[in-house]
N, C-alpha and C positions, 0 to 999 in steps of 0.2 A: 637269495632265499626269501620266500614270502614270509609274512608274519605268522607265527605260531602262538597260540594262546593256551596256556594250561591254567585250569581254575581249581581252587580249593578254598575251603572255609576254615578259618581259625576263630572260633567263638562266633561273634557277630560280624566279623570282617571277611569280606570276599577278597581273596588274593588272586590277582591275574598276573601270571608270569608271562612276560612277552619276550619272544626271541625272533630274530630276523629283522626285516625292514618294515618300519612304520612310515610308509611313503604313499603317495597318490596311487590309488588303485584298490584292489580287493582287501588288502590288509587294513586300511583305514575304514573301509565300509564295514568290515567284520567287527572291528573293535568298537566303532561307533554304535553299531546295532546291539552288541552285547552290553555295553554300558547303558544304553537306553532300556533294554530288557531288565537289567538289574534294578534300575530306578523304578520302573513300573511295577516290579515285583516287591518293592518295599525295602530293598537294600539301602542302607544309609551310610555304610562304611566300606569303601573300596580302596584297596592298596594295589598299585601297579608296580610290580617288580621289573625293573628295566635293565638289569645287568647283562642281558644277552641281546639287547637291541644292537643291530649293526648299522642302522641308518634311520634318520628321522628328518623329514622335510616339513615345509610349511603346512601341508595338508595334515600331516600327523600331529603337528602342534595344534591345529584347529580342532581336531578330534579330542585332544586332551583338554583344551579350553572349554569346548562344548560339554564334555562329560563333567568337568568340574562345576560348570554353571548349573547343569541339570540337577546334580546332587545337592548343591547349595540351596537351590530353590525349594527342595524338599526337606531341608534341614540336615542334609548329609555332608559327607566330606570325601573327596578323592585325594589320596596321598600317593607319593612316589618314593621308591627306594632304589638304591643301587644304580643311580644314573651314571651312564658312561661319560667319560671326559669328552 
């Protein structure tokens, strides 16, 4: 299953619920692009809900690190919840 992203806002926090595979390919490209758009739009608090991720590879980790760095450079934070074992 490819990556699915559901988005909602809770006060000032953008919550991205991820399900499927965050692996090399379109899923990583989509998430990276969305995180970049959020930073450029001024979002400074992003939470990734990862409870429904079925796979994560090195490219997916790269996207998470890049997103974290972008937000930190703008004074924001990227946090994670419900990480699968």
